[in-house]
C-alpha positions in Angstrom: -8.5 29.0 -6.2 -4.8 28.3 -6.6 -3.1 27.6 -9.9 -2.2 23.9 -10.1 0.3 24.5 -12.9 3.3 23.4 -10.7 1.5 20.2 -9.9 0.7 19.3 -13.5 4.3 20.1 -14.6 5.6 17.9 -11.8 3.3 15.0 -12.8 4.3 15.2 -16.5 8.0 15.4 -15.6 7.7 12.4 -13.2 5.9 10.3 -15.8 8.5 11.2 -18.5 11.5 10.0 -16.4 9.6 7.0 -15.1 8.8 5.8 -18.6 12.4 6.1 -19.9 13.5 2.9 -21.6 17.3 3.7 -21.2 19.0 4.6 -18.0 16.7 7.4 -16.8 17.8 10.8 -15.5 17.1 11.5 -11.9 14.3 14.0 -11.3 14.9 16.8 -8.8 12.0 19.1 -7.9 13.1 22.6 -6.8 10.3 24.5 -5.1 10.0 27.9 -3.4 8.1 28.2 -0.1 6.6 24.7 -0.2 7.8 24.1 3.4 8.2 26.1 6.6 11.0 24.4 8.5 12.1 27.3 10.6 8.5 28.8 11.1 9.5 31.9 9.3 6.9 31.9 6.5 3.8 29.8 6.0 4.0 27.5 2.9 2.6 28.2 -0.5 -0.3 26.0 -1.3 0.5 25.1 -5.0 4.2 24.5 -4.2 3.4 22.3 -1.3 1.0 20.3 -3.4 3.7 19.7 -6.1 6.3 18.7 -3.4 3.8 16.2 -1.9 3.0 14.6 -5.2 6.7 14.3 -6.3 7.9 12.3 -3.3 5.7 9.4 -4.3 8.4 8.7 -6.9 10.7 7.5 -4.1 8.5 4.4 -3.7 7.1 4.0 -7.2 10.2 4.7 -9.4 13.2 4.9 -7.1 15.7 4.6 -10.1 14.4 8.0 -11.4 14.1 9.8 -8.1 16.6 12.5 -7.0 14.6 14.4 -4.4 12.8 17.6 -3.4 14.7 20.7 -2.4 12.7 23.8 -1.1 14.2 27.3 -1.2 12.8 30.4 0.5 9.9 32.1 -1.2 11.1 35.2 -3.2 8.1 36.6 -4.9 9.9 39.8 -6.0 13.1 38.2 -7.2 12.6 35.8 -10.1 15.4 33.4 -11.1 18.0 31.7 -9.0 20.6 33.8 -7.2 24.2 32.6 -7.7 24.7 31.6 -4.1 21.6 29.4 -4.1 22.5 28.0 -7.5 26.0 26.9 -6.3 24.6 25.3 -3.2 22.1 23.3 -5.2 24.6 22.3 -7.7 27.0 21.0 -5.0 24.3 19.1 -3.3 22.9 17.4 -6.5 26.4 16.5 -7.7 27.3 15.0 -4.2 24.0 13.1 -4.3 25.2 11.2 -7.4 27.5 9.2 -5.1 25.5 6.5 -3.2 25.4 7.6 0.5 26.5 5.4 3.3 23.3 6.1 5.2 19.7 7.1 4.5 19.0 9.2 1.4 17.9 12.8 2.3 15.4 13.3 -0.5 13.3 15.9 1.2 15.3 19.0 2.1 14.7 22.7 2.8 17.5 25.3 2.6 17.1 28.3 4.9 19.9 30.8 5.6 22.6 28.3 4.7 21.1 25.5 6.9 19.6 22.3 5.6 16.3 21.0 7.2 14.9 17.5 6.8 11.6 16.0 8.1 11.4 12.9 10.2 8.5 10.6 11.0 8.4 9.6 14.7 6.2 8.6 17.5 3.9 11.1 19.0 4.3 12.4 22.6 2.4 10.2 25.1 -1.2 11.1 25.7 -2.1 12.6 29.1 -3.8 10.2 31.5 -7.1 12.2 31.3 -8.2 14.1 28.1 -10.5 17.1 28.3 -13.9 16.4 26.7 -14.8 17.8 23.3 -17.7 20.3 23.8 -19.8 21.8 21.0 -22.2 24.7 21.3 -25.9 24.0 20.9 -26.7 27.3 19.2 -23.9 27.1 16.6 -23.3 25.3 13.3 -20.4 22.9 12.6 -19.3 22.7 9.0 -18.0 19.5 7.4 -16.5 20.1 3.9 -17.3 16.7 2.3 -20.1 14.9 0.5 -21.7 12.8 3.2 -20.8 9.1 3.1 -20.5 6.3 5.6 -16.8 7.1 6.0 -17.9 10.4 7.6 -20.4 9.0 10.0 -17.9 8.5 12.9 -17.0 12.2 12.7 -20.7 13.3 12.6 -21.5 11.1 15.6 -18.6 12.5 17.6 -19.7 16.0 17.0 -23.3 15.2 18.0 -22.1 13.4 21.1 -20.1 16.5 22.0 -23.3 18.6 21.9 -23.5 19.7 18.3 -27.2 20.2 17.2 -26.6 21.6 13.7 -24.3 20.1 11.1 -23.7 21.6 7.6 -22.1 19.4 4.9 -20.6 21.3 1.9 -20.2 19.4 -1.3 -18.1 20.4 -4.3 -19.9 21.2 -7.6 -17.0 22.8 -9.5 -16.3 19.7 -11.7 -19.9 18.7 -12.3 -22.6 17.0 -10.3 -21.3 15.5 -7.0 -22.5 12.1 -5.9 -25.7 12.1 -3.9 -25.2 11.7 -0.2 -26.2 8.5 1.7 -29.5 9.6 3.1 -30.0 6.5 5.3 -27.5 7.2 8.1 -28.3 11.0 7.9 -31.9 10.2 8.7 -30.8 8.0 11.6 -28.8 10.9 13.0 -31.6 13.4 12.6 -33.8 11.2 14.9 -31.6 12.4 17.7 -32.9 16.0 17.2 -29.9 17.1 15.1 -30.4 19.3 12.1 -28.2 18.2 9.1 -28.0 20.2 5.9 -26.2 19.4 2.7 -25.4 22.3 0.4 -23.4 23.1 -2.7 -21.0 25.9 -3.5 -21.6 27.4 -6.9 -19.9 30.3 -8.8 -23.2 32.1 -8.9 -23.0 33.1 -5.2 -20.2 34.0 -2.9 -19.3 31.4 -0.3 -20.0 33.9 2.5 -23.5 34.5 1.2 -24.1 30.7 0.7 -23.0 30.0 4.3 -25.1 32.8 5.7 -28.2 31.6 3.9 -27.7 28.0 5.0 -27.2 28.9 8.7 -29.8 31.7 8.8 -27.1 34.0 10.0 -26.2 31.9 13.0 -22.5 31.5 13.9 -20.3 28.7 12.6 -18.1 27.5 15.5 -16.1 24.7 13.9 -14.9 23.4 10.6 -13.7 20.0 9.5 -12.2 19.5 6.0 -12.7 15.8 5.2 -12.0 14.8 1.6 -13.5 11.5 0.5 -10.9 8.7 0.5 -9.6 8.1 -3.0 -8.5 4.7 -4.4 -4.8 4.1 -5.0 -3.6 4.9 -8.5 -0.1 4.4 -9.9 1.7 7.6 -11.0 2.0 6.3 -14.5 -1.8 6.1 -15.0 -2.5 9.4 -13.2 -3.9 11.9 -15.8 -4.3 15.7 -15.7 -8.1 15.3 -15.2 -7.4 13.4 -12.0 -5.4 16.4 -10.8 -8.3 18.7 -11.9 -10.7 16.8 -9.7 -8.3 16.9 -6.8 -7.9 20.7 -7.3 -11.6 21.1 -7.2 -11.6 19.5 -3.7 -8.8 21.8 -2.7 -10.6 24.9 -4.1 -13.8 24.1 -2.2 -11.9 23.8 1.1 -10.1 27.1 0.2 -13.3 28.9 -0.5 -14.7 27.9 2.9 -11.5 28.8 4.8 -11.4 32.2 3.2 -15.0 32.9 3.9 -14.4 32.1 7.6 -10.8 33.3 7.9 -11.6 36.1 10.4 -14.2 34.1 12.3 -13.2 32.8 15.7 -13.5 29.0 15.5 -13.3 26.5 18.3 -11.5 24.2 15.9 -10.4 23.8 12.3 -9.5 20.2 11.5 -8.1 18.8 8.3 -8.7 15.1 8.1 -6.3 13.6 5.5 -4.5 10.4 4.3 -1.6 9.0 6.3 -0.5 7.0 3.3 -0.4 10.1 1.2 1.6 12.1 3.8 4.2 9.2 4.0 4.6 9.2 0.2 3.2 5.7 -0.3 2.8 3.9 -3.6 -0.3 4.9 -5.6 -0.9 8.0 -3.5 0.1 10.7 -6.0 -3.4 12.4 -6.2 -4.2 12.1 -2.4 -0.6 13.4 -1.7 -1.4 16.5 -3.8 -4.5 17.1 -1.7 -2.7 16.4 1.5 0.1 18.9 0.6 -2.3 21.6 -0.3 -4.6 21.2 2.8 -1.6 20.9 5.1 -0.4 24.2 3.7 -3.8 25.7 4.4 -3.6 24.6 8.0 -0.1 25.9 8.4 -1.2 29.3 7.1 -4.0 29.4 9.6 -1.7 28.6 12.5 0.8 31.2 11.4 -2.0 33.8 11.5 -2.9 32.7 15.0 -6.1 30.8 14.1 -7.1 27.3 15.1 -5.8 24.5 12.8 -4.7 20.9 13.1 -4.0 18.1 10.6 -5.1 14.6 11.6 -4.4 11.7 9.3 -5.5 8.1 9.1 -4.3 5.1 7.2 -6.8 3.6 4.7 -9.8 1.8 6.0 -11.3 -1.6 5.1 -14.9 -0.4 4.8 -14.7 2.6 2.5 -13.9 1.0 -0.8 -10.5 2.8 -1.2 -8.6 -0.5 -1.0 -8.8 -3.5 -3.3 -7.9 -6.9 -2.0 -4.5 -6.6 -3.6 -4.0 -3.2 -1.9 -4.8 -4.7 1.5 -2.3 -7.5 1.0 0.4 -5.1 -0.1 -0.2 -3.0 3.0 0.0 -6.1 5.3 3.2 -7.3 3.5 4.8 -3.9 4.2 3.9 -4.0 7.9 0.7 -1.9 7.8 -2.7 -3.2 8.9 -5.7 -1.4 7.3 -7.9 0.3 9.8 -11.4 -0.8 10.7 -14.3 1.5 11.4 -13.9 0.8 15.1 -10.2 1.9 14.9 -11.2 5.2 13.3 -14.1 5.8 15.8 -11.9 5.2 18.9 -8.8 7.1 17.6 -10.9 10.0 16.5 -12.3 10.4 20.0 -8.7 10.6 21.2 -7.4 12.9 18.5 -10.3 15.4 18.7 -9.6 15.9 22.4 -5.8 15.8 22.4 -3.7 18.8 21.5 -2.0 17.3 18.5 -1.3 19.8 15.6 -0.1 17.2 13.1 -0.7 13.5 13.9 -1.1 10.2 12.1 -3.1 7.1 13.0 -1.7 3.8 11.8 -1.5 0.2 12.8 2.1 -0.3 11.9 4.9 -2.8 12.6 7.6 0.0 12.4 10.5 -2.3 11.8 8.8 -4.3 9.0 7.4 -1.1 7.4 10.8 0.6 7.4 12.6 -2.5 6.1 10.0 -2.8 3.3 10.4 0.8 2.2 14.2 0.6 2.3 14.1 -2.1 -0.3 13.0 0.8 -2.7 14.6 3.9 -1.2 16.3 4.3 2.2 14.6 7.6 2.8 15.8 9.8 5.6 12.1 10.6 6.4 11.7 7.1 7.8 15.1 7.0 9.6 13.6 7.0 13.1 11.3 4.0 12.3 12.6 0.6 13.4 15.3 2.1 15.7 15.5 1.7 19.5 13.2 4.1 21.3 15.4 6.6 23.2 12.8 9.1 24.1 12.5 7.7 27.6 15.6 6.6 29.5 14.9 3.1 30.9 17.0 0.4 32.5 17.1 -2.2 29.8 19.8 -4.3 31.3 17.4 -7.1 31.9 14.9 -7.8 29.1 11.9 -10.0 29.7 12.2 -13.5 28.2 11.0 -14.0 24.7 7.6 -15.6 24.7 6.5 -18.5 22.5 3.6 -17.6 20.2 0.2 -19.0 21.4 0.0 -21.4 18.4 3.4 -22.9 19.1 2.5 -23.3 22.8 -0.7 -25.0 21.8 1.1 -27.4 19.4 3.7 -28.3 22.0 1.0 -29.1 24.5 -0.8 -31.4 22.0 -0.2 -35.1 21.6 2.4 -35.4 18.8 0.0 -37.4 16.7 -2.5 -34.4 16.6 0.0 -31.6 15.7 0.0 -32.2 12.0 -3.8 -31.8 11.6 -3.8 -28.7 13.8 -1.0 -27.1 11.7 -2.6 -28.1 8.5 -5.9 -26.4 9.6 -3.9 -23.2 10.4 -2.1 -23.2 7.1 -5.3 -23.7 5.1 -7.1 -21.0 7.1 -4.4 -18.5 6.1 -4.3 -19.7 2.5 -8.0 -19.3 2.2 -7.8 -15.8 3.7 -5.1 -14.5 1.4 -6.8 -15.9 -1.6 -9.9 -14.0 -0.6 -12.2 -17.0 -0.6 -15.0 -15.3 1.4 -17.5 -17.9 0.2 -16.2 -20.4 2.6 -15.2 -22.9 -0.1 -12.6 -25.3 1.3 -9.1 -25.3 -0.2 -7.7 -28.7 -1.0 -4.5 -29.4 1.0 -2.9 -31.1 -1.9 -3.6 -28.6 -4.6 -0.8 -26.2 -5.7 -1.0 -22.7 -4.4 -0.4 -21.1 -7.8 -3.0 -23.5 -9.3 -5.4 -22.0 -6.8 -4.6 -18.5 -8.1 -2.0 -17.3 -5.6 0.3 -14.6 -7.0 3.5 -13.2 -5.7 1.7 -10.6 -3.5 -0.4 -13.3 -1.9 2.6 -15.5 -1.4 4.4 -12.8 0.5 1.2 -12.2 2.6 1.0 -15.9 3.4 4.6 -16.0 4.5 4.1 -12.8 6.7 1.2 -14.3 8.5 2.9 -17.6 9.1 6.0 -15.7 10.4 3.7 -14.1 13.0 1.9 -17.2 14.2 5.1 -19.3 14.3 7.3 -16.6 15.7 10.1 -17.1 13.2 11.4 -15.6 9.9 10.5 -18.2 7.3 12.4 -18.3 4.0 11.3 -16.0 1.2 10.9 -19.0 -1.1 8.5 -20.7 1.2 5.6 -21.2 -1.2 7.9 -22.2 -4.0 9.7 -24.9 -2.0 6.5 -26.2 -0.3 3.7 -25.4 -2.9 0.8 -27.1 -1.2 -0.9 -26.7 2.1 0.1 -30.2 3.2 3.7 -29.8 2.2 3.9 -26.4 4.0 2.3 -27.7 7.2 4.8 -30.6 7.3 7.7 -28.2 6.9 6.4 -26.1 9.8 5.9 -29.3 11.9 9.4 -30.5 11.3 10.7 -27.1 12.5 8.8 -27.0 15.8 11.0 -26.2 18.8 11.3 -28.8 21.6 11.5 -26.2 24.4 8.7 -26.0 26.8 6.7 -22.9 27.5 8.8 -20.4 29.6 7.8 -19.9 33.2 6.5 -16.5 34.4 9.3 -14.1 35.2 9.4 -13.8 39.0 10.9 -10.3 38.8 7.8 -9.0 37.0 5.2 -7.2 39.2 2.1 -9.1 40.2 -1.2 -8.0 38.8 -3.0 -9.3 41.8 -5.3 -6.6 43.1 -5.4 -4.8 39.8 -9.1 -5.6 39.3 -9.9 -4.1 42.7 -8.1 -0.9 41.6 -10.2 -0.7 38.5 -13.4 -1.2 40.6 -12.5 1.9 42.5 -12.3 4.1 39.4 -15.2 6.2 38.1 -16.6 5.6 34.6 -14.8 8.7 33.2 -11.5 7.5 34.6 -12.0 4.1 33.2 -12.8 5.5 29.8 -9.8 7.8 29.8 -7.5 4.9 30.7 -8.9 2.7 28.0 -8.6 5.4 25.3 -5.1 6.3 26.3 -4.1 2.6 26.4 -5.6 2.1 22.9 -3.5 4.9 21.4 -0.2 4.0 23.1 -0.2 0.2 23.4 -1.1 -0.4 19.8 1.1 2.5 18.6 -1.7 4.1 16.6 -0.2 7.6 16.7 2.7 9.0 14.8 3.7 12.6 14.5 5.7 14.3 11.7 8.3 16.7 12.8 
């Protein structure tokens, strides 16, 4: 495998500056060949992993963060040439002055030019996507210990015609967890052969694969690391990095064993939160950086490779209740199993090389991140969409939220009870009272156990249902359900529900048009609509 020395050194340096009790120095990470901005040379895996881990500092410890700067790989010339040294020194000194705009904390220097990544919306999906087809006589390899999180992937491959699936577990750091046999047995009832094997140092990976497949061809590979829980950088230890490195090494062994084999696809399924440098994602970021480098090296060599990322799911155990609320507060909604299933069907058939799936309020997410560091990486989020020129002289009228419309239609004497029910419903939800126990409307929120994260979550939800930006001190000024409901009642608008805009096209006859479509056309329209209307897809450039 690859030496993870650069990653360990980066972790220790980051922890040292983050724990400084006085004014901390800013940490700058200088790498060589971690990125490939001009498509001149595929990135180095260990350097890419260190880069990915370091950028988590921008969110977790912004006072200590300088940035990442990547220089060209020079394997035969150790040290730092004078020209590069002067350029770096000038940039770092200039960065000590607060910029007027976003902070460019992820930069690559190539031939005197600076390159910086940006997160933006993916290109629109085509109206009809080609079906994913697998070969009946070939094996499809999934590098992962089978878990319920991998079931949607297995089901998609089987639905596409795969009859033989091979799961490869990692055993380099001890005994891996036993696979969930229940859903595997359910899938084998369809006539699919599913094997679970281990890689061991005692046998070459090529020999292990040949023995498991009885010499039959492998036509596709999916690298799908098990989702990891969030862990602050300050509590991340070298043994966490060692476990992550074992995951990377297993994937590397499989890729090397099949490097010259023509494959229909080679997918890396990774973490969107890690790729975006989110809080608590140091170890997943390391894995994402290394595996993304692997995919880039395959692409540079002319082989199939794509990186597809998802935001965390609610059903995999990777998020605590607090994690979920923090995501919601920042404008992100955790994905459901249905989200992953539907978006996976789109991504596996679309021609994306590097794409992300997220339910995101772009403006809210960007604003939340900018309270820590105004990163240039997120500069395109929350800005007007200029990718398609449209006549925006006349904007449709702002609609009143459904709850407000309902309240205005009610008898004034009934509005208070309806609002109180809504407030208590959201209070119960953010507190995590899944038992159904009622929350007293006159009991204080903080007496009920509400903390600052929950308070922000409650405000965010009420912002959405009321269609206004409520004060940040909402739960402090109105600390009970009844007081809060009364405040919202007093602020109700008096305007009536707006009438339909006569300039908007009528949808009369739309149902007849749908009736004339084939089942395949309907499914393609629905899947394309899912990906675009809910803005599930984002692509890094």
